[in-house]
N, C-alpha and C positions, 0 to 999 in steps of 0.2 A: 866226151868226157870220161874218165877210168878214176873211179875211186876204189884206193887201195888200204889196206891195214897196215900196210907197210912204214917202217921209221922216215920221219921227215927230216930234212936237217933243221926244220925248227927245232925239235925235239935233241937231236945232238949237239944245237949251238946251246942250248938252255942247261943241259949236263955239262957240259965243258964249260962254262962260266961260272961255276961256283967254287968258290975257295974260302979258304977258311976263314977268311973275314968278311965272306958275303952274311948279307941281312938275309935269314930266313923266314919267310913271309908264311905262317902255318897259319892265319887268319881266314884264309879262303880255303874251299871245298872243293878246288881241282882235283879230278880222280886222275890224277896222273900215274898212280901206283898200278894200274892194268895196262900200261901200253907194252911190257913186255910180254905179258900173254897175246895181246892182238897180233904183237909183232910176229910172235911164232905161227900165228895163221897163216901167213903168209897172202897168196891169192883165193883163198875159201872165203872171203868177203867182199873182194871186188868185183866189181860189175859196171859195164860199157853202158854209157848213154850217148845217143846220136844225138845230132844237134836238130834233129825235128820229132823228138820224144820229148812227152811232157810239156807240152805247151799250151795246152788248155787248163784254166782255170778250175773247170769239175772234174772230177776223180770218180764221183759214184753219184750222179745226179737223183737217183731215187732214194739214197738214203738220208736220215736226220741229218748227218754230218755229210754233207755233200763233198767235201773235199778231201774227207778221207779216203786213201789208196785202200782198195780192198785186199791188197796183199799184205799192208799195216794190219789193218783189221783182223785179219784172219792169225799174223803172226802174234799179236798180242794174247788173243783168244787162248791160242795154241801155248804159248808161254806160260801163261797163268795156271793153264790147266797140270802143265807138265810139273812147275812148282808144286800149285796148289796152295799159292798165298791170296788167292782173291777168285769169286764167282765171276765168272766172265761168261755165261750162259747167253746164248743167241736172245735173248729176252733182254740184256741188258745193251744200253747204248754206249759205244763206244766214242767220244769226241776227243780230237786230237787236237795238239796246242804247240806254239812255240816256245818250248821246254811247260813245264810247271806253271812257273809264275804267270804264264797268259793266262793259262786256266784258273787259277786261283781269283785272280780279278775277274775272268769272266761269270764265275759263280758269284763272286758280289754282286754280280750284275743282275746276275738268274735270280737269287735269293730276296734282293730288294723291288719295290714296289714304288713308281711314282706319287703314286696314290696314297701313301703312308706320310702323316702328319712331322714325323721327325725322322731322318736319315737312321736307319737301324745299326743297332750296335754290334759291333765285330771283337771278340773275344778271343782269348788263349790262356792257358795254364802256364806259370813262368816256373822255370824258366821255358819260354818260348823263340820261335825261332826270328830270329834278330830282324827278318826283312819283313815280317809282316805288317808292322804297323808302319813303316814306309810303304810299303805299297798299296795299304789301305787309304793312306791321307795324301798320296802322291798328287791325284786328279782334285783333292778336296771336291769329292764328290757329295750332292745334297743329298742322294741314296743312303749312304753309309759312312759309319766313322768308326776310329778304334777307338774302343774302349778298355782296354788294358787287361790285369790279370784276371782271368776266369774265376779265380779263388773268392777275389774279393766285389765281383761283379754282383750288385744288388738293384739293379735297375729293373724295374716292371716293365713289361711288353714285350714283342719279339727282338730275339737276337741272332745273331750268326756267332756260332763256338768253333773254331779250329782244332781240331784233334790230330795231332801227329804222334805216330805211333810205330815204329821205336823214334822217339821223340830227338830233335834236334835242338839244342846241344847236348843234353846228358845222356842219351840211349835209353830210357827208361820205355817202358811200356806202358802205354796211355788210354784212358778213357774218358769220355767226357765229364764234365765239374758241374757242369750249371743244372743241366737234366731239369728245366722248367717248361712249362706250357707255351709254345710258340718258337720256340727253340728250332734252329738249321742247322746241321753238324755238316762240316767238310772234313771227311778222315783224310790226312794228307799222310800215305802210306809210302813215302819214297822210298825210306829204307827197310821195307819189308822183305828184304831178299834173303837168302841162306849165309853170304859171305858175311851179314852183317848182326842176324840174330835167328835164333832157332827158329822153323815155321812150322807154328803148333795148330793151325788150321786155315782154313778159307774165311778172309775177310769178306763181310757181306753186308755193307753198311750201302745206303742212301746215294752217298757220291765219295768216292777212292779215287785219289792223286797218285799216278807213278809218273816217273822221269826216266828217261833214259841214259840221263847223265851216270844216276847213282845205280840204275840196275847192271849196266854191263860198263861204264866210266866213259862213254861217249859224249862229254858234255858239247862241244863244239858243232854237234848234228843241230841242236837245239829242238829237242823234241820231247812232248809230256803227252799224256793220256790222262782222259777222266772215264771210269766206268759210272754210271748215272743210272738207277731204275726208272727216271720219273721221265717221260718224252719231253713233257713239259720243260722242264728243267737243263734238258740235253738240248732241245730248242732255242732257248734262249740263249746259252751258251754260243751255240753255233752261230744267231746273230752278232752277238757280241766280239767274236772274230772275224764274221765277214767284215763286220764296219770297221776293225781296227787293222786288221793286215789282208783282207780279202784271203782267207786261207790258210794254208800253211806250205812251206817247202815240198815239192813231190820230190825232189832229190833226196832231202832229208828222209822222207818217208821213205822211200824205197833204202834207202843203206838201211836206216832201221830194221825194216823188215827183213834184209838179207842177212845183219845180224842177230836178230832174234832167232831168225831161223837158224844159224848154225848153232847157238847156243842150247836150242831144243834138241836139234838132232844127237848133239853130244850126249845131252842129259839122258836122253831115250836110248843110247848105243848099248846094247849090252851084250857085244859081241867079242871074239877073244882079243882083239886087239883095241879095246877101249882104252882111251886114255882120260886123263884127270880133266873133267868139265869144268867148265868156267867159274860155276860158284863154289866147288869143292877148292880150286885153285884159290877163288876169292878167300875163302874161309879160313884156310891152310894160313896164308899168308897174313893175313890181319890177324889172326891168333898168335902168331909168333912175332908179331908187333906189341900187340898189347902185352905179351910175356915179358918182351927185353923192357919196354915201358913201365911195367910195376916193379920192376927190380931196380931200373934205377930209382923211381920214386921213394921205394920201401928203404933205399939205403940214404938218400939225401936229407930226408929228415924236415923237409920244410912245405913239402906237398902232399894231395892223399888223391884218389882218385874211387868214383864209386865201387860199389862190389853188385854184381849180377848173379841174380840163380840163373844154376844151369838147366837146361830143359830138353825134352826129346823133341827132335825135329823130323818131323813126317817126310822130309825132303833127303833128308839125309839118311833116315833110319836108325838113330843115334842120337844120344844125350851129347850138347853142343853149349859152348858158352856163347852167348852175347860177344861181339867183337864189334863196337859202334865206330860208325864213319868218323867219331869226334870224339877227342876224350875231352870231358870235363874236369878240369884241372881246378882243386881248391889249396889256398896257402893258408898259411898260420895267420890265427889274429893278429890284427895290426898291422897287417903287410898289405899291399895292394899287387897281386899275382900278374896282370899286364903288365904294369912298370918293373917289377922286378925281372922279368923274362926279355924285357926290352933292353935291360942293361946288359944283357948277353947277346945282343942283335938276334933274339927271337921275338917277332912280330904275332901276336896271337887275337881274337876278339874279347873283347873284356866282357865281364857278368852283366854290366851295366847297359850292353846292348839287349841283353835276352830277359831283362825286368828283375834282376836280380842285383847283386853287392858287386864290390871289386874284389871280395877276397875269391872269386869264381873266375876264369877265362875258359874258351873253347880253344881247343887245339887240332887242328885236321892229322887224321892219321893216313890220306891217302896221298900223301905225297910220294916223288920219285925216291928210290932205296938212298942214293946218296945226300937228298935233302934231311931224310929221316936220321940216318945214322948220325950226320952232323949234328943235330938237332938232341940226339940222346947223350952226345960227346958234351954239348954246352949245357946242357941238363945236370948231368954227372959233376960239373964241377961247380953248381949252386949246393951248399954243404948249410947243415942247421941241426938241430936237435934229434934224434932218432925217435921216428914213429913206426906206424904197421903199414903206411901208406894207401889204407882203405878210409872209407868214411861210409 
């Protein structure tokens, strides 16, 4: 089997199918925006897998995470050292999962106990990632239950708080809210990469979640990883993954290791022929998109967007603006943001899914260029009284 980063027929067909009458689905976070970058990488990300390769369940039997490929372990730790966004020293445990979704569920299991009298409460500060409630409640587990907004949580006893930073949907930098004895924290840092936000320091939390899909755009490989301080928690997570999927695809792990290696190589290249690395490319592209979107929003007078503080980015060595993966759009009072956009054939995800009202909606900034440009064109057609476009 040969795996390559070159353009596929599926990609071409999807682009060709777009027309002026197409319904634009911006509710999803599908990171197709990065396809053009990886297409120009050509065979640098290709690898050959023979029929007799990768046949065993086991990757590293002596490791706590026995299905983690050593190549991926090395590539993950190296990338975090290069970017400077998370402590991933050798005393931390790396647990690989089928996307960060599986890792989130593994952590709910690892942080709960069958001996507790009641299910442990799971909370997140609103607006929170829309899938947290559904993922928590899906199995109707007796170990844990969704308890809603961390700002209003007042139940005594143990709890799990999910801290997403930068936050999905609004891009805000977050810290824990509840801060009580007995609390256990999951730090979801899926978007703590230089293309989305200034890297202000190495995150150093007990548990940190990352995902290949948002780091580089390779959502289809379904790889996520957790950096865990406590061996007991890492061991319980591994047990959950063992029982639910008996490990994680080795093919996907090797592809991830290869691509992360290319990213690290390019970031460390200081030679005379140095080209724009992936993170600089992503930061430039998203910055251009945000600038275009803000201009449209300012002109139409119906919507507004959050303002983000510029900060010094340790990775780029300069002050940069945050460019979140999603636009958290707010509409004038008395209007339903999601419904108004649907009238213009733009599908978004309403604020009601994120624990807030319908005056907000989330819009992906990660679509292909042709989708994004048509989105701006349709948004420009919506007119109202003028405002400054910010809130």
